[in-house]
C-alpha positions, 0 to 999 in steps of 0.5 A, spaced: 490 475 520 496 477 516 496 479 508 502 477 504 504 481 498 507 475 493 511 478 487 511 473 481 517 471 479 517 470 471 521 470 465 524 477 464 520 482 460 519 489 458 518 491 465 524 488 467 528 491 462 525 498 464 527 497 472 534 495 470 535 501 466 532 506 471 536 502 476 542 503 472 541 511 472 539 511 479 542 505 484 536 507 489 531 505 484 529 498 487 529 500 494 524 506 492 520 501 488 519 496 493 517 502 498 512 504 493 509 496 493 509 496 500 504 502 500 500 500 495 499 493 499 497 497 505 492 501 501 489 495 497 489 491 504 484 497 507 480 497 500 479 489 502 477 490 509 472 495 507 469 490 502 469 485 507 465 489 512 460 491 506 461 498 507 460 503 501 466 507 499 461 513 500 460 511 507 467 510 508 469 517 505 464 521 509 467 518 515 474 520 512 471 527 511 473 526 504 469 524 497 467 518 494 471 519 488 477 521 492 477 514 496 476 510 489 482 513 487 486 512 493 483 504 493 485 504 485 491 508 484 499 508 486 499 515 488 504 517 494 498 518 499 499 522 505 500 518 512 494 522 515 490 520 509 492 513 510 490 514 518 483 517 516 482 511 512 484 506 517 480 509 522 474 509 518 474 502 518 476 501 526 483 500 525 489 504 527 496 504 523 502 503 527 509 504 525 515 500 526 522 502 525 526 496 522 533 496 519 532 496 512 535 489 510 530 486 515 524 490 512 526 487 505 524 480 508 518 482 512 510 483 510 509 490 509 502 489 512 499 485 518 492 486 519 490 483 526 483 481 527 
């Protein structure tokens, strides 16, 4: 099963204007924003997998050696999470995280998250 992160294309709004301003100040901003979106997609996917398995946050947090409030924040905020935390979350659900180095230009055209059954 693969999960796609769909970006809704719409009429420009205040957020688009803010992104344009940040990009003007820092041309690397769109790339940084894209990377953050991919990280959030991974954490949301892990949260969805936890829910599909009917596992409580308390149970998964215990398997991760952390607290339920910490896991709740992990599932709902856009924090820049440590890789070791993501790996513990995946492991608690019976997954491992694989890393693939992909040329940046190709990466922009690929899914950020793939879940294998």
